C-alpha positions, 0 to 999 in steps of 0.5 A: 248538303253532301251525299251520305257516305256509302258505308252509312247507307249500307249500315242503314239498309242492314239496320232497317232490314226491309227494302220496299220495292215500289213497282206501280204503273203510275206516278201517283200510285208510286208516290202514295205507296212511298208515303204510306211506307214512310208513315209505317216507319220504313226509311228505305225506298227502292223505286223500280225503273218500271215506274213511269218517270222513275228517274225524275221521281228519284230526283224529286224525292231526293230533293224533298226527303233526302234527310228522312228517306234513303231513295234507291233505284231498282230494276237497273239493267245497265251502267248507263241507267245506273249513272242516270239514277245516281245523278238523280240522287239514288243512294243505292242501285239494285238489279234483278241480274248480274251485270258487271258494268253496272257494278263497276259504275257504282264502285266508281260513283261510290254508291251501294250496289246490289246485283241480282244472282241466284246460283252460288257461282253467280253470287260469288262472282257478284261479291268478288266484283264488288257488290255490297249486297247480293240480291238473291232473286227469285228467292222463294222459287228455289226454296226460300229460307232453306235456300238462303240457309244453305248458301250461308253455310259456305258463304257467311261473308256475303250479305244476302238480300232475298227478294221475290216471294218474301211475305209476312209469313216467311220474313222471320224465317229468312232473317233466321236463315241469315238474310242481311235484309229483305226485298219486299214487293207486292206483299207490301206495296199492294197496288190493288189496295192503293187503287181501292184507296186503302193506303193505310193497309200498306202503312200497317204492313210496313210496321208489321214487317219491321216488327217481324224482322226485329223479333226474328233478330232478337230470337236468334240473338242477331245484331245487324252487321254494321261493318263498312260496305264491301268489308270481309271479302277475304281478298 
């Protein structure tokens, strides 16, 4: 089976609207989190490089569930790590910071890339370098939804994915402010709940996040943008 096209991966990320950030200190906890998220109806998974054996896990999951789940790699800090993740089957690459070599690597590999940026200058530089989405991180620390709304005014063409402090309480506000999708970490991937054997809590939160995103889009009359990744750059 061939790799799903870059434009289709970007379209699905936008359509789902939620990117669960799986960060756990053991393979077992990470796998349980992924299973609970998938049970809740979310078909996008970001496995961070801080998970033990993350690259191997990406490869295993890609072999097991590539048809049902889009597996990506997070906390990718350099191009070599990006290459390893892509070889393992990662279908999108996420960074907490702006590294141009990583963006270039993903462009060469024809893989969706989502670098992290915070200021307008960083965001524009990331987009101009070829980012398919720009991860606004840490979003809540600099104003949350109001900050995203401020960015969308002069930068409507850039697909923003706020991450950091996204919760069920503010998810709708982020979508209404113009977020393309939301990166959700501890508010969804609750490691404490996993350790207590309450995996169902994660499943329920996954369902709830999906509902909140859809309701917010409906409220504002927003339809997911389905243009090919990298379109409308004005270059």
